[in-house]
N, C-alpha and C positions, 0 to 999 in steps of 0.2 A: 504494500500500500504506500503510495507516495507521501513523503513528508511535507506538511504544510507549514508555512511560517506566517505568523501574524504580522501585519503591516506595522510600521513604527507608530502610527496613530492609534491602532488598536491596542498595541502593547502599552502605550502611554496611558490609555484609558483604563486598562486592566490592572496597572500597577498603582497601589495606593500612594498618593502624594504626601510627602512629609516636609515640613518646614525645617530649615536649619535649627530653629529654636527648639524643635522636638528633641534634639540631641544634647541640649544643655541640661544642667542640673535642675531637677524639679523645684518649683517655688517653695513648697513646704520644707523640703530637705535643705534648700538654701537658707531659709529663715533659721532653721535649727543650727546648721553649721556656722552661720554668721554669728549667732548668739554665743556659741562655744568659742569662736575665734575672738570675739569681743572680750569675753572673760579672760582670755589669755593675753590680751593686749596691754599687759602691765609688766614691767621688768621684775618686780618683786614676786608676782605670781609665777612667772616663768622660772625664776630661781628656786622657788619653793617646790615647784613641780619637778625640777631636775634633781633636787635633793631627795624627794620621795622615790624617783625612778632609780637613783643610784644607791638607795639604802639596801644593805645586805639582807635585811629582814623584809624589805618591801613596804615598810611603814615608818612613820615618825610621829611624835607627839608635838604639841604646840611649842613646848620648850625647846625642842630640837630645831623646829622650823624657824623659830625666832632668831637663831644664830646667823641666818643668811644676811641679815641687815640690822642696823641699829634702830629697831622699831619695837614698840611695846607688844606684849602678847595679845591684848585686845585687837590691835591693828592686824596682827597675823591671823587671828581668828576671823576677822572680817573678810580678809582675802580668801581664806580657806572656805568660808561659807559660800562665797560667790562661785568658787570652783566646784563646790559640791552641788550647788543649785543647778548648774548646767550639766551635771552627770559625770564630770571628770573624776571626782573623788568619792570615796565612801569613808565612813567614820565609825568608830566604836569606842564607847566610854569604858574605861577600866579604872575604877576607883575615882580619883580626882582628876585624871587626865583623859583627854580624848585623843585617840590615835587615828591618823589618816593614812590612806593608801590609794593608789590609782585604781579606778574602776577596772576589774579584771578584763572585761570585754574590750576596754580601750587601751590596754597596756601596749599592744603592738603599735597602735597609732601614735601613742605618746613617745614610744621609742623612735619611731620614724621621724617625728617632729624634732626631738632633741638630738638625735644622732645623725640625721641626714639633712633635714631642711634647715635647722638653725645654723649649723656650721656653714652650709652652702650659702645661706643668705648673708652671713657675716663676711664671707670671703668673696662674694660675687663681684665686688668692685675690682678685684685683682685678677679676675678670670681672663685668660687669653685663649682663643680658639686654637686647637692643635692643627698641625699640617695634615693635609689629606693623604690617604693611602697611595693615591696615584703619584704624588710628588715624591714619595719615599720608596717607590718600587725598586729602583736601582740599589739603594742602600740596603733594603731588606734582602735582595738577592746576594749581596756581598756578605751580609751577616749569615745567611743560610750556608754559604760555601765555607765560611770559617767554622761554623758549628758542625757541619757535616764532616769536616776534617777531625774535629775534636771528638765526634761520636761516630766512628767509622762503621759501627754495627747497625746504624740507622740508615734507612733509605733516604737519599738526598731529597727526594720529593716530599717525604713525610717531614723532614726537618724544615723545609721551606714552608710547609703548611703550618707547623708549630710557630714559626717566626711570624707569619702573617697573622695568625690567630692572636698571638701575643700582642702584636702592634695594634690590631683592631680593638682588642679588649681594653688596652690602656687608652687608646685614642677616644673612646666613648666618654671618658671623664677627665682625662689629663688636661691641666691648664698650662703646663710648661712645655710648649711646643719645641723649644730648642733642645730639650732632653728626651723627647719622646722616642726617637730612634735608638739612642743609647740605652734607655730603660727597657725598650722592647728586646734588645739583645740580652740584657741581664735576665729579664723575665723568661725568655725562651730557653736560655742556658739552664736556668733553675728548673724549668719544667722537664727538660730533657734529662737532667741529672736525676730528678725524682723518679722518672719512669725507668731509669737504668740502675736504681739503687740496689746494691748487692745484698744478698742475705747475710745476716750476722753483722751488719754495719752498726755503728754506735747509735744511741737513741736520737730520734728526730722529733722535734716539737713544732706544732703549727699553732700560731695564735690567730684567732679570727675575731674581728669586730665589724661593725657595720661599714664604717668608712675606711678602715685601714689607714687612718691618718693621725691617730693619737695613741690610744691605749695599747693596741696590738703592736704598733711600732716601738713604743717604749718597752713593752715586755720582751720583744725579740732582741732589742739592743741590750737590755740588762742581762738577759740570759747569755747572749753571745759575749758580753763583757766579762761575766763571771766564769763561764765554762770554756771559752775559746773554741777550739776545734773538737773538743770532746763531745759536743752535742751539735747536731745540725738543726738550724733554726729557720723557720719560715713564718711569714705573716701574710694575711690576705683580708679582703673585705667582701662582705655580701653585697654591698653597694658602694664601691670605692669612691672616695672624694677626688676632687681635682688635684689636690696636693696635700702634703703633710701640714697639719695645722701650725700656724706661725708660733703659737705658744709652746709647742712641743719641740720645735727645731733647736732651741738653745740647749735643752736637756739631751737631745740626741747628739749634739755637737760635743757636749761634755763627755759622752761615751764613745766618741769617735765614729758615730754612725750616721751623721747628718748627710754626708755625700751619697750614701747608698740607699737612703730611705725614700721610697715612693709608693703610693697606693697601688695595690694590685688586686685584680678580681680573684675570687675564690675558685679554684679548679678541682675537679675530681682527682687529678694527678697528685696535688698537694695533700689531699686527705688520705689517699691510698698509701702514700709514702710515709706518712706520719705514724709514730707510735703513740704520741699523746696529742690530742686536739683540745685546745683550750679556747672556749668561746668567751667573749667579753662584751656581750650586748646584742649578738645576732640571733640568739635563741635557736629555734629549730631550723633556721635557714641552712645551717651546716649539715651536710649529709652524714648520716650515721651508718658506718660500716662495721662489720664484725671484726673483732680482734683489736680494736682501738680502745685506748683509755681516754675518756671524755671528762672534762671538768668545765665548770662555768664559774668564772670569776666576776662577781658583781662589784665593780669599782666605778668611781665617778668618771665622767667624760671631761678630759682636759681642754676640749675645743674652745669652750667659752668661760673657763674658770679663770680666777685671778691668778697672778704670779704665785702667790702663796698656795692657792688651791692646786695649781698644776704640780708644784713640788710635793705637796701632800699626797696627791694621787700617785706621783712617781714613787714615793717612799712606800706606799701601800703595795704597789705592783712589785717593787723590789723585795718586800717581805715575802710575798707569795712565790716569786721566782726562786728565792733562796730555799724556801721549803720544798719546792719542786725538785731542785737540784740535790738537796739532801736525800731525797727519796730515790732519784734516778742514779745519782753518782755519790753514794755515801762516803767514798774515800776522797772526794774532792775537797780541798781546803779552800774555804771562802774567806775573803778579807772581812774584817769587822765592819758592821753596818755603820 
């Protein structure tokens, strides 16, 4: 039976017409979301929310929250009431104190706000668009040839694919165009090394946070500083930032790691190669594979912290890194804290 085709006019009449406005957020949802964003439109409330999100127990009382600024407890209670009214917080009275925590259903959204959107908004003025893949093709081919020589057991075509994938993965978020090609080579070499990791090699630790621009970079630098080549260290982000946070760079420089630190996307290769996977804010974004040791370190985000706060976060990560090394390498002698 011959196939018949509707005329353009008939097809147009039979296809429901939709306005571009139909694809926008619904009016009721927009009212609700706008109210929530309005409640967050205060620096003190944002700081209190970040303290709650970073709390190891997931909660804090008014006396704890009052420490983020020189304001009275009644003022803190007023701001907390506003956050609770829009559904961001829940509370529970225990004796004379009221404890607050992020609404469980919104914890993922709050993490995205504090770990991805807030640092990106603060750094947006310094963002520089990266060079395009087409402009870098010759450079990537040269990198692939160098790496193919370093990994002779790998097919050269497969090495080139890893190089291109590494470049593309970094280019999606990188703000430092002048370093993009060089970082792509380092990232590709790391990935090829991980896939070729021999059995019986020393322990390998992977630190993962959302942006790979603060906590995970500090943890990796501290572990490398203390353990040297005795442990292989990697870091990655479930949603990598454009660059390492400015507040973190001085601390990385003190550890001799500033020049090699750049945000990298999380890959299955890195997880498979790791013996220990430590998440620092990405939650279940990290794939769970059998035979791995997983830990979750709840520490503050240094992206928007004060200088004193950043160093306090560094000290907390250092304490955890030392405890990890004492477990992985009990014979390793660590310098005094």
